[in-house]
C-alpha distance (Angstrom), angle and dihedral (degrees) to the residues before:
residue distance angle dihedral
X1 . . .
X2 3.82 . .
X3 3.79 89.8 .
X4 3.79 91.2 51.3
X5 3.83 92.9 47.2
X6 3.80 89.1 49.7
X7 3.81 87.7 51.9
X8 3.83 91.0 51.1
X9 3.82 91.6 51.9
X10 3.81 91.8 46.3
X11 3.80 91.3 49.2
X12 3.83 91.8 50.2
X13 3.80 98.3 32.6
X14 3.81 93.5 117.1
X15 3.80 92.0 59.7
X16 3.78 91.8 43.7
X17 3.81 91.4 51.2
X18 3.84 90.9 47.6
X19 3.82 92.2 51.1
X20 3.83 90.2 45.6
X21 3.80 91.0 52.0
X22 3.81 90.6 48.3
X23 3.80 89.2 51.4
X24 3.79 90.9 51.6
X25 3.80 92.2 47.6
X26 3.79 91.0 48.4
X27 3.83 90.0 47.0
X28 3.81 90.9 50.3
X29 3.82 92.3 50.3
X30 3.79 90.8 46.4
X31 3.81 90.5 52.0
X32 3.79 91.1 51.0
X33 3.81 92.2 49.5
X34 3.81 99.1 40.9
X35 3.77 119.5 -1.7
X36 3.83 92.5 -173.4
X37 3.82 93.2 54.1
X38 3.81 88.2 47.4
X39 3.83 91.2 66.2
X40 3.83 90.9 58.9
X41 3.79 105.1 31.1
X42 3.84 102.3 41.7
X43 3.85 97.5 55.3
X44 3.83 88.7 47.0
X45 3.78 89.6 50.7
X46 3.83 92.3 49.4
X47 3.84 92.1 48.6
X48 3.82 90.2 47.5
X49 3.80 90.7 50.2
X50 3.82 91.4 50.7
X51 3.81 90.7 49.7
X52 3.81 89.0 49.3
X53 3.84 91.1 48.9
X54 3.83 91.6 51.0
X55 3.81 92.7 46.5
X56 3.81 91.8 51.0
X57 3.82 90.6 45.2
X58 3.83 90.4 51.8
X59 3.80 91.4 51.1
X60 3.80 92.1 47.8
X61 3.83 90.4 45.3
X62 3.82 91.9 54.7
X63 3.80 91.2 48.0
X64 3.82 91.4 48.8
X65 3.82 91.1 49.7
X66 3.79 90.0 50.8
X67 3.80 90.5 48.6
X68 3.79 92.3 49.2
X69 3.81 92.7 49.6
X70 3.80 91.1 47.7
X71 3.82 91.9 48.4
X72 3.81 91.8 48.8
X73 3.81 90.6 50.8
X74 3.79 90.7 45.5
X75 3.81 92.9 52.1
X76 3.81 90.4 49.9
X77 3.82 95.3 43.7
X78 3.84 110.7 15.3
X79 3.82 97.1 -169.3
X80 3.80 125.0 154.9
X81 3.81 91.2 -109.0
X82 3.81 91.5 54.1
X83 3.80 89.3 46.3
X84 3.80 91.8 54.4
X85 3.82 90.2 47.7
X86 3.80 90.2 52.9
X87 3.81 91.7 48.2
X88 3.80 91.0 52.9
X89 3.81 89.8 58.1
X90 3.81 95.5 52.2
X91 3.77 136.4 56.4
X92 3.81 120.9 -83.6
X93 3.82 93.1 -110.5
X94 3.83 88.8 61.8
X95 3.82 94.5 51.6
X96 3.81 95.3 86.4
X97 3.81 92.1 51.5
X98 3.82 91.0 50.1
X99 3.81 90.7 49.8
X100 3.82 91.5 51.9
X101 3.80 90.8 48.7
X102 3.82 89.5 49.7
X103 3.80 92.1 52.3
X104 3.80 91.9 49.5
X105 3.82 92.7 47.3
X106 3.80 92.4 49.4
X107 3.81 92.2 48.7
X108 3.80 90.9 48.6
X109 3.79 91.8 48.8
X110 3.81 91.8 52.6
X111 3.81 89.9 48.9
X112 3.82 92.7 48.7
X113 3.81 91.8 47.8
X114 3.82 91.0 50.1
X115 3.81 91.4 49.5
X116 3.81 91.0 46.3
X117 3.78 91.5 50.4
X118 3.81 90.5 49.6
X119 3.81 92.0 49.4
X120 3.82 91.9 47.7
X121 3.82 91.3 50.2
X122 3.81 90.9 48.0
X123 3.81 92.2 49.5
X124 3.80 90.8 48.5
X125 3.79 90.5 50.5
X126 3.81 93.4 48.5
X127 3.81 91.8 47.4
X128 3.82 91.1 47.6
X129 3.82 90.0 48.8
X130 3.79 91.3 49.8
X131 3.80 89.9 53.8
X132 3.81 93.3 44.4
X133 3.82 93.0 50.6
X134 3.80 88.4 58.5
X135 3.82 89.4 74.9
X136 3.83 97.4 63.1
X137 3.78 89.2 36.1
X138 3.80 89.8 54.7
X139 3.81 89.5 48.9
X140 3.79 89.4 50.9
X141 3.80 90.1 51.5
X142 3.81 90.6 48.6
X143 3.81 91.9 52.1
X144 3.80 93.0 46.2
X145 3.80 92.3 49.6
X146 3.80 96.9 44.1
X147 3.80 103.4 32.1
X148 3.78 99.2 40.4
X149 3.79 93.4 122.2
X150 3.83 90.7 55.0
X151 3.81 93.1 55.3
X152 3.78 124.8 74.6
X153 3.82 113.7 -111.9
X154 3.82 92.8 -116.8
X155 3.80 93.7 50.7
X156 3.80 90.9 43.7
X157 3.79 91.9 54.1
X158 3.79 92.5 48.7
X159 3.79 92.5 48.1
X160 3.79 92.3 46.4
X161 3.81 90.6 48.6
X162 3.81 90.9 51.0
X163 3.81 91.6 45.8
X164 3.82 92.0 51.9
X165 3.79 93.3 48.3
X166 3.83 91.6 47.2
X167 3.80 90.8 49.3
X168 3.80 90.2 48.1
X169 3.81 94.0 51.6
X170 3.82 93.9 44.2
X171 3.79 90.2 50.0
X172 3.79 90.6 52.1
X173 3.77 90.7 52.2
X174 3.80 92.5 50.4
X175 3.81 93.1 47.0
X176 3.79 90.8 48.7
X177 3.81 89.0 54.0
X178 3.79 91.0 45.0
X179 3.80 93.0 52.2
X180 3.80 90.1 57.1
X181 3.79 91.1 50.8
X182 3.80 122.0 94.2
X183 3.81 89.6 -129.9
X184 3.79 114.5 53.7
X185 3.83 92.7 -171.1
X186 3.81 96.5 -140.6
X187 3.79 121.0 167.2
X188 3.81 110.9 -153.7
X189 3.77 119.2 -159.0
X190 3.78 140.0 140.1
X191 3.78 109.8 -77.9
X192 3.79 141.3 167.0
X193 3.81 116.4 -103.4
X194 3.80 91.4 -157.9
X195 3.77 93.1 52.0
X196 3.81 91.8 47.8
X197 3.82 91.2 52.1
X198 3.82 94.0 46.7
X199 3.81 91.5 52.6
X200 3.81 91.8 52.9
X201 3.80 93.0 46.8
X202 3.81 88.5 49.5
X203 3.82 89.1 57.0
X204 3.81 90.0 52.6
X205 3.79 97.7 40.9
X206 3.82 94.9 107.7
X207 3.81 93.1 48.9
X208 3.82 91.9 43.7
X209 3.80 91.0 49.8
X210 3.80 91.7 47.3
X211 3.82 90.4 50.5
X212 3.81 90.3 45.2
X213 3.82 91.1 -124.8
X214 3.79 117.4 155.9
X215 3.79 119.2 -146.7
X216 3.79 115.1 -147.5
X217 3.80 117.0 -162.9
X218 3.78 117.8 -156.1
X219 3.77 96.6 157.8
X220 3.76 132.4 133.3
X221 3.76 118.4 -141.3
X222 3.78 96.3 -103.8
X223 3.80 119.9 168.9
X224 3.79 122.7 -138.6
X225 3.79 132.9 -179.5
X226 3.79 107.1 -121.3
X227 3.80 145.5 104.7
X228 3.81 111.0 -69.4
X229 3.77 96.5 -152.2
X230 3.80 90.7 49.5
X231 3.83 93.5 49.8
X232 3.78 92.5 47.4
X233 3.79 91.2 48.3
X234 3.82 90.1 55.5
X235 3.81 91.8 46.9
X236 3.82 90.6 48.8
X237 3.78 91.4 56.0
X238 3.78 91.2 51.4
X239 3.81 94.1 46.7
X240 3.79 90.6 45.5
X241 3.83 90.3 53.8
X242 3.80 90.9 46.9
X243 3.81 89.2 55.8
X244 3.80 94.2 41.7
X245 3.80 94.6 49.2
X246 3.79 97.7 40.6
X247 3.79 114.1 150.1
X248 3.82 102.9 -114.0
X249 3.80 90.1 -161.5
X250 3.80 91.3 58.0
X251 3.81 111.6 99.6
X252 3.81 94.2 -158.5
X253 3.80 110.6 32.8
X254 3.79 114.3 -172.0
X255 3.79 146.2 172.0
X256 3.79 118.4 -144.6
X257 3.81 120.1 -159.8
X258 3.78 118.6 -170.5
X259 3.78 138.5 157.7
X260 3.77 138.8 -147.7
X261 3.79 139.8 -176.0
X262 3.81 138.2 -151.7
X263 3.78 135.0 168.1
X264 3.80 95.5 -75.8
X265 3.80 107.7 23.5
X266 3.77 147.9 32.3
X267 3.79 114.8 -144.6
X268 3.80 134.0 -160.0
X269 3.81 115.8 -162.0
X270 3.80 124.5 -164.7
X271 3.79 117.1 -169.1
X272 3.79 132.9 175.7
X273 3.81 137.5 178.8
X274 3.78 95.7 -129.3
X275 3.78 128.6 125.2
X276 3.80 90.8 -68.3
X277 3.80 127.4 -159.9
X278 3.77 126.7 -67.7
X279 3.83 114.3 -111.1
X280 3.79 92.0 -119.2
X281 3.83 90.4 53.5
X282 3.82 96.4 52.1
X283 3.84 96.9 87.0
X284 3.82 90.0 56.4
X285 3.83 104.9 41.7
X286 3.82 93.2 102.2
X287 3.79 94.0 51.0
X288 3.77 118.6 110.9
X289 3.80 112.5 -94.5
X290 3.80 95.1 2.4
X291 3.82 112.1 145.0
X292 3.79 101.4 164.4
X293 3.76 125.4 -147.3
X294 3.79 112.4 15.9
X295 3.78 113.9 -113.2
X296 3.79 142.3 135.4
X297 3.80 93.0 -83.9
X298 3.82 92.9 48.4
X299 3.80 95.8 45.5
X300 3.80 95.1 94.7
X301 3.76 96.3 32.1
X302 3.82 117.6 123.1
X303 3.81 96.5 -162.1
X304 3.80 89.9 -132.6
X305 3.83 102.2 107.8
X306 3.79 101.1 76.9
X307 3.81 91.3 32.1
X308 3.81 91.0 58.8
X309 3.80 91.2 40.7
X310 3.80 89.5 55.0
X311 3.82 92.8 47.3
X312 3.81 92.9 49.0
X313 3.80 91.3 45.5
X314 3.80 92.8 51.9
X315 3.80 92.0 48.4
X316 3.82 88.2 53.4
X317 3.83 94.5 44.0
X318 3.81 92.2 -112.6
X319 3.82 117.2 141.5
X320 3.82 119.3 -139.5
X321 3.77 113.7 -154.4
X322 3.81 123.2 -174.7
X323 3.80 116.6 -156.5
X324 3.81 114.9 -124.2
X325 3.80 92.3 -173.2
X326 3.81 97.2 58.5
X327 3.80 107.5 88.3
X328 3.80 101.0 164.9
X329 3.79 93.2 84.5
X330 3.78 130.9 -52.6
X331 3.80 129.1 -33.6
X332 3.78 126.9 -175.4
X333 3.81 130.2 173.1
X334 3.78 129.2 -153.9
X335 3.82 109.8 -150.9
X336 3.80 116.9 -158.9
X337 3.81 119.7 -167.4
X338 3.78 114.4 -129.3
X339 3.79 112.8 -111.4
X340 3.78 124.3 -151.9
X341 3.76 111.7 -141.0
Protein backbone atom coordinates (compact mmCIF):
# COMPACT_ATOMS: atom_id res chain seq x y z
CA UNK A 1 0.00 0.00 0.00
CA UNK A 2 2.80 2.43 0.93
CA UNK A 3 4.56 1.60 -2.32
CA UNK A 4 1.39 2.27 -4.30
CA UNK A 5 0.73 5.58 -2.48
CA UNK A 6 4.30 6.62 -3.18
CA UNK A 7 3.69 5.79 -6.83
CA UNK A 8 0.53 7.93 -6.84
CA UNK A 9 2.41 10.92 -5.40
CA UNK A 10 5.28 10.45 -7.86
CA UNK A 11 2.87 10.23 -10.78
CA UNK A 12 1.07 13.43 -9.69
CA UNK A 13 4.06 15.25 -8.22
CA UNK A 14 3.89 18.11 -10.74
CA UNK A 15 0.36 19.03 -9.65
CA UNK A 16 1.28 18.67 -5.99
CA UNK A 17 4.30 20.94 -6.44
CA UNK A 18 2.18 23.51 -8.33
CA UNK A 19 -0.47 23.57 -5.59
CA UNK A 20 2.25 23.80 -2.93
CA UNK A 21 3.86 26.77 -4.72
CA UNK A 22 0.45 28.47 -5.01
CA UNK A 23 -0.08 27.94 -1.28
CA UNK A 24 3.30 29.52 -0.53
CA UNK A 25 2.58 32.47 -2.83
CA UNK A 26 -0.84 32.96 -1.25
CA UNK A 27 0.72 32.70 2.22
CA UNK A 28 3.37 35.28 1.30
CA UNK A 29 0.77 37.72 0.00
CA UNK A 30 -1.37 37.15 3.07
CA UNK A 31 1.61 37.89 5.33
CA UNK A 32 2.31 41.13 3.47
CA UNK A 33 -1.32 42.24 3.76
CA UNK A 34 -2.01 41.15 7.33
CA UNK A 35 0.69 39.40 9.30
CA UNK A 36 -1.67 38.68 12.22
CA UNK A 37 -4.25 36.97 9.99
CA UNK A 38 -1.39 34.99 8.42
CA UNK A 39 -0.75 33.16 11.72
CA UNK A 40 -4.33 31.81 11.74
CA UNK A 41 -5.25 31.41 8.09
CA UNK A 42 -2.04 29.95 6.58
CA UNK A 43 -1.74 26.91 8.92
CA UNK A 44 -5.44 26.18 8.33
CA UNK A 45 -4.87 26.39 4.60
CA UNK A 46 -1.88 24.02 4.77
CA UNK A 47 -3.82 21.48 6.87
CA UNK A 48 -6.76 21.74 4.48
CA UNK A 49 -4.47 21.16 1.51
CA UNK A 50 -2.95 18.07 3.16
CA UNK A 51 -6.42 16.69 3.86
CA UNK A 52 -7.35 17.36 0.24
CA UNK A 53 -4.16 15.63 -0.98
CA UNK A 54 -4.88 12.56 1.15
CA UNK A 55 -8.52 12.40 0.03
CA UNK A 56 -7.53 12.58 -3.63
CA UNK A 57 -4.78 9.98 -3.07
CA UNK A 58 -7.30 7.63 -1.42
CA UNK A 59 -9.69 7.97 -4.35
CA UNK A 60 -6.90 7.36 -6.87
CA UNK A 61 -5.63 4.43 -4.78
CA UNK A 62 -9.05 2.74 -4.82
CA UNK A 63 -9.33 3.25 -8.57
CA UNK A 64 -5.84 1.82 -9.13
CA UNK A 65 -6.65 -1.22 -6.97
CA UNK A 66 -9.81 -1.80 -8.98
CA UNK A 67 -7.85 -1.44 -12.23
CA UNK A 68 -5.18 -3.88 -11.04
CA UNK A 69 -7.74 -6.49 -9.99
CA UNK A 70 -9.58 -6.10 -13.29
CA UNK A 71 -6.33 -6.41 -15.28
CA UNK A 72 -5.29 -9.53 -13.33
CA UNK A 73 -8.68 -11.13 -14.01
CA UNK A 74 -8.50 -10.09 -17.66
CA UNK A 75 -5.05 -11.65 -18.12
CA UNK A 76 -6.27 -14.90 -16.55
CA UNK A 77 -9.59 -14.97 -18.43
CA UNK A 78 -9.54 -12.53 -21.39
CA UNK A 79 -13.26 -12.69 -22.22
CA UNK A 80 -15.21 -9.96 -23.99
CA UNK A 81 -17.06 -9.10 -20.76
CA UNK A 82 -13.78 -8.63 -18.90
CA UNK A 83 -12.46 -6.57 -21.80
CA UNK A 84 -15.46 -4.22 -21.63
CA UNK A 85 -15.02 -3.90 -17.86
CA UNK A 86 -11.36 -2.94 -18.34
CA UNK A 87 -12.27 -0.37 -21.01
CA UNK A 88 -14.79 1.26 -18.67
CA UNK A 89 -12.01 1.88 -16.15
CA UNK A 90 -9.65 3.59 -18.60
CA UNK A 91 -9.82 6.56 -20.93
CA UNK A 92 -11.35 6.25 -24.40
CA UNK A 93 -7.99 6.66 -26.15
CA UNK A 94 -6.76 3.48 -24.41
CA UNK A 95 -9.75 1.37 -25.50
CA UNK A 96 -8.26 0.36 -28.86
CA UNK A 97 -5.03 -0.82 -27.22
CA UNK A 98 -7.00 -2.90 -24.70
CA UNK A 99 -9.07 -4.46 -27.51
CA UNK A 100 -5.89 -5.44 -29.39
CA UNK A 101 -4.41 -6.96 -26.23
CA UNK A 102 -7.65 -8.89 -25.67
CA UNK A 103 -7.58 -10.33 -29.20
CA UNK A 104 -3.95 -11.43 -28.81
CA UNK A 105 -4.62 -13.00 -25.39
CA UNK A 106 -7.65 -14.91 -26.69
CA UNK A 107 -5.72 -16.21 -29.70
CA UNK A 108 -2.83 -17.28 -27.48
CA UNK A 109 -5.18 -19.04 -25.08
CA UNK A 110 -6.78 -21.01 -27.92
CA UNK A 111 -3.33 -21.99 -29.20
CA UNK A 112 -2.16 -23.06 -25.73
CA UNK A 113 -5.32 -25.11 -25.15
CA UNK A 114 -4.90 -26.84 -28.52
CA UNK A 115 -1.25 -27.65 -27.75
CA UNK A 116 -2.18 -28.88 -24.27
CA UNK A 117 -4.90 -31.11 -25.67
CA UNK A 118 -2.46 -32.54 -28.21
CA UNK A 119 0.15 -33.21 -25.52
CA UNK A 120 -2.44 -34.84 -23.24
CA UNK A 121 -3.64 -37.09 -26.07
CA UNK A 122 -0.06 -38.03 -26.95
CA UNK A 123 0.76 -38.86 -23.33
CA UNK A 124 -2.40 -40.96 -23.03
CA UNK A 125 -1.46 -42.83 -26.21
CA UNK A 126 2.11 -43.48 -25.04
CA UNK A 127 0.90 -44.66 -21.63
CA UNK A 128 -1.72 -46.91 -23.23
CA UNK A 129 0.93 -48.31 -25.60
CA UNK A 130 3.29 -48.98 -22.69
CA UNK A 131 0.55 -50.96 -20.95
CA UNK A 132 -0.42 -52.82 -24.13
CA UNK A 133 3.16 -53.84 -24.90
CA UNK A 134 3.27 -55.60 -21.54
CA UNK A 135 1.11 -58.41 -22.97
CA UNK A 136 3.59 -59.62 -25.64
CA UNK A 137 6.43 -58.89 -23.23
CA UNK A 138 4.76 -61.08 -20.62
CA UNK A 139 4.33 -63.82 -23.23
CA UNK A 140 8.02 -63.50 -24.12
CA UNK A 141 8.92 -63.86 -20.43
CA UNK A 142 6.66 -66.92 -20.13
CA UNK A 143 8.29 -68.60 -23.13
CA UNK A 144 11.81 -67.82 -21.89
CA UNK A 145 11.02 -69.18 -18.43
CA UNK A 146 9.22 -72.33 -19.56
CA UNK A 147 10.96 -73.22 -22.82
CA UNK A 148 14.53 -72.46 -21.84
CA UNK A 149 15.73 -75.98 -22.61
CA UNK A 150 14.35 -75.72 -26.16
CA UNK A 151 16.31 -72.55 -26.93
CA UNK A 152 20.03 -72.43 -27.60
CA UNK A 153 22.05 -70.67 -24.87
CA UNK A 154 23.20 -67.91 -27.24
CA UNK A 155 19.68 -67.16 -28.48
CA UNK A 156 18.33 -67.34 -24.93
CA UNK A 157 20.85 -64.78 -23.69
CA UNK A 158 20.07 -62.42 -26.55
CA UNK A 159 16.33 -62.72 -26.02
CA UNK A 160 16.68 -62.27 -22.26
CA UNK A 161 18.89 -59.23 -22.80
CA UNK A 162 16.33 -57.70 -25.17
CA UNK A 163 13.48 -58.51 -22.79
CA UNK A 164 15.27 -56.85 -19.87
CA UNK A 165 16.04 -53.69 -21.87
CA UNK A 166 12.46 -53.50 -23.16
CA UNK A 167 11.11 -53.91 -19.64
CA UNK A 168 13.50 -51.25 -18.39
CA UNK A 169 12.47 -48.70 -21.03
CA UNK A 170 8.75 -49.38 -20.61
CA UNK A 171 9.07 -49.00 -16.85
CA UNK A 172 10.78 -45.64 -17.33
CA UNK A 173 7.95 -44.46 -19.54
CA UNK A 174 5.33 -45.50 -17.00
CA UNK A 175 7.17 -43.89 -14.09
CA UNK A 176 7.61 -40.69 -16.08
CA UNK A 177 3.85 -40.61 -16.65
CA UNK A 178 3.21 -41.44 -13.00
CA UNK A 179 5.44 -38.60 -11.77
CA UNK A 180 3.33 -36.10 -13.72
CA UNK A 181 0.15 -37.48 -12.20
CA UNK A 182 -1.43 -35.95 -9.09
CA UNK A 183 -1.63 -39.42 -7.53
CA UNK A 184 1.66 -41.32 -7.46
CA UNK A 185 -0.01 -44.55 -6.31
CA UNK A 186 2.71 -45.63 -3.87
CA UNK A 187 2.13 -48.42 -1.37
CA UNK A 188 4.33 -47.98 1.69
CA UNK A 189 5.05 -50.97 3.86
CA UNK A 190 7.91 -52.54 5.80
CA UNK A 191 10.23 -54.37 3.42
CA UNK A 192 13.67 -55.94 3.27
CA UNK A 193 16.38 -53.95 1.49
CA UNK A 194 18.42 -57.09 0.87
CA UNK A 195 15.50 -58.93 -0.68
CA UNK A 196 14.66 -55.96 -2.90
CA UNK A 197 18.26 -55.79 -4.17
CA UNK A 198 18.49 -59.53 -4.81
CA UNK A 199 15.31 -59.48 -6.90
CA UNK A 200 16.68 -56.68 -9.11
CA UNK A 201 20.04 -58.41 -9.56
CA UNK A 202 18.17 -61.60 -10.49
CA UNK A 203 16.43 -59.68 -13.29
CA UNK A 204 19.81 -58.52 -14.62
CA UNK A 205 21.68 -61.79 -14.12
CA UNK A 206 21.88 -62.62 -17.85
CA UNK A 207 23.14 -59.14 -18.75
CA UNK A 208 25.59 -59.11 -15.83
CA UNK A 209 26.89 -62.54 -16.81
CA UNK A 210 27.23 -61.51 -20.45
CA UNK A 211 29.17 -58.38 -19.42
CA UNK A 212 31.27 -60.45 -16.99
CA UNK A 213 30.32 -58.18 -14.08
CA UNK A 214 30.51 -59.63 -10.58
CA UNK A 215 28.01 -58.50 -7.97
CA UNK A 216 29.33 -58.43 -4.41
CA UNK A 217 26.76 -58.29 -1.62
CA UNK A 218 27.84 -56.87 1.72
CA UNK A 219 24.40 -55.96 2.94
CA UNK A 220 22.65 -56.51 6.23
CA UNK A 221 18.99 -57.40 6.18
CA UNK A 222 17.72 -53.98 7.22
CA UNK A 223 14.03 -53.19 6.99
CA UNK A 224 12.71 -49.86 5.72
CA UNK A 225 9.23 -48.46 5.27
CA UNK A 226 8.84 -47.57 1.61
CA UNK A 227 7.31 -48.56 -1.72
CA UNK A 228 8.94 -51.71 -3.07
CA UNK A 229 8.32 -50.98 -6.74
CA UNK A 230 9.73 -47.47 -6.31
CA UNK A 231 12.89 -48.68 -4.56
CA UNK A 232 13.49 -51.37 -7.16
CA UNK A 233 12.97 -48.87 -9.96
CA UNK A 234 15.71 -46.65 -8.48
CA UNK A 235 18.05 -49.62 -8.04
CA UNK A 236 17.40 -50.74 -11.64
CA UNK A 237 18.47 -47.36 -12.99
CA UNK A 238 21.71 -47.54 -11.00
CA UNK A 239 22.47 -51.13 -12.05
CA UNK A 240 21.61 -50.30 -15.66
CA UNK A 241 24.08 -47.40 -15.61
CA UNK A 242 26.75 -49.58 -14.01
CA UNK A 243 26.38 -52.04 -16.91
CA UNK A 244 26.16 -49.33 -19.57
CA UNK A 245 29.22 -47.46 -18.31
CA UNK A 246 31.40 -50.45 -17.57
CA UNK A 247 35.12 -49.82 -17.96
CA UNK A 248 36.05 -52.06 -20.90
CA UNK A 249 39.72 -51.86 -19.89
CA UNK A 250 38.94 -53.28 -16.45
CA UNK A 251 39.74 -57.01 -16.27
CA UNK A 252 37.42 -57.63 -13.30
CA UNK A 253 34.41 -55.32 -13.44
CA UNK A 254 32.21 -55.44 -10.37
CA UNK A 255 29.28 -53.90 -8.53
CA UNK A 256 29.39 -53.73 -4.74
CA UNK A 257 26.18 -53.32 -2.76
CA UNK A 258 26.42 -52.62 0.96
CA UNK A 259 24.31 -51.10 3.70
CA UNK A 260 24.76 -49.14 6.89
CA UNK A 261 22.72 -47.74 9.75
CA UNK A 262 22.87 -44.86 12.20
CA UNK A 263 20.47 -43.29 14.67
CA UNK A 264 18.40 -41.47 12.04
CA UNK A 265 18.89 -43.28 8.74
CA UNK A 266 19.45 -46.55 6.94
CA UNK A 267 21.63 -46.30 3.85
CA UNK A 268 22.14 -48.50 0.80
CA UNK A 269 25.32 -47.86 -1.21
CA UNK A 270 25.92 -49.15 -4.73
CA UNK A 271 29.45 -48.80 -6.10
CA UNK A 272 31.08 -49.94 -9.34
CA UNK A 273 34.50 -49.70 -10.97
CA UNK A 274 33.25 -48.39 -14.29
CA UNK A 275 34.28 -45.25 -16.15
CA UNK A 276 32.68 -43.08 -13.47
CA UNK A 277 31.62 -39.45 -13.77
CA UNK A 278 33.89 -36.45 -14.20
CA UNK A 279 34.01 -34.13 -11.18
CA UNK A 280 32.67 -31.21 -13.21
CA UNK A 281 29.70 -33.32 -14.33
CA UNK A 282 28.61 -34.42 -10.84
CA UNK A 283 26.37 -31.40 -10.08
CA UNK A 284 24.34 -32.12 -13.23
CA UNK A 285 23.90 -35.91 -13.29
CA UNK A 286 20.30 -35.74 -12.01
CA UNK A 287 19.22 -33.21 -14.62
CA UNK A 288 16.82 -34.31 -17.32
CA UNK A 289 18.62 -35.39 -20.50
CA UNK A 290 22.12 -34.90 -19.11
CA UNK A 291 24.59 -37.50 -20.44
CA UNK A 292 27.91 -35.91 -19.54
CA UNK A 293 31.09 -36.23 -21.52
CA UNK A 294 30.47 -37.52 -25.04
CA UNK A 295 31.89 -40.96 -25.68
CA UNK A 296 31.06 -44.29 -27.27
CA UNK A 297 29.24 -45.52 -24.16
CA UNK A 298 27.21 -42.32 -23.82
CA UNK A 299 26.26 -42.09 -27.49
CA UNK A 300 22.90 -43.85 -27.09
CA UNK A 301 22.20 -42.61 -23.58
CA UNK A 302 18.96 -40.68 -23.01
CA UNK A 303 20.00 -39.09 -19.73
CA UNK A 304 16.66 -40.10 -18.20
CA UNK A 305 17.67 -42.92 -15.84
CA UNK A 306 19.15 -40.96 -12.94
CA UNK A 307 16.75 -38.07 -13.55
CA UNK A 308 13.76 -40.38 -13.04
CA UNK A 309 15.49 -42.12 -10.13
CA UNK A 310 15.96 -38.74 -8.43
CA UNK A 311 12.34 -37.72 -9.04
CA UNK A 312 10.98 -41.01 -7.69
CA UNK A 313 13.34 -40.85 -4.70
CA UNK A 314 12.23 -37.32 -3.80
CA UNK A 315 8.56 -38.26 -4.06
CA UNK A 316 9.24 -41.14 -1.63
CA UNK A 317 11.39 -39.02 0.75
CA UNK A 318 14.55 -40.96 -0.12
CA UNK A 319 17.80 -39.00 -0.44
CA UNK A 320 20.23 -39.84 -3.25
CA UNK A 321 23.82 -38.91 -2.47
CA UNK A 322 26.65 -39.27 -4.99
CA UNK A 323 30.16 -39.58 -3.58
CA UNK A 324 32.64 -36.99 -4.84
CA UNK A 325 35.55 -38.71 -3.10
CA UNK A 326 35.22 -42.07 -4.83
CA UNK A 327 37.26 -41.93 -8.04
CA UNK A 328 37.47 -45.62 -8.93
CA UNK A 329 34.11 -45.62 -10.70
CA UNK A 330 30.72 -44.45 -9.53
CA UNK A 331 29.20 -44.57 -6.04
CA UNK A 332 25.68 -43.58 -5.06
CA UNK A 333 23.87 -43.96 -1.74
CA UNK A 334 20.16 -44.25 -1.04
CA UNK A 335 19.37 -42.79 2.39
CA UNK A 336 16.12 -43.92 4.03
CA UNK A 337 14.81 -42.06 7.08
CA UNK A 338 13.92 -44.29 10.01
CA UNK A 339 10.21 -44.42 10.70
CA UNK A 340 8.67 -45.07 14.10
CA UNK A 341 5.63 -47.27 13.87
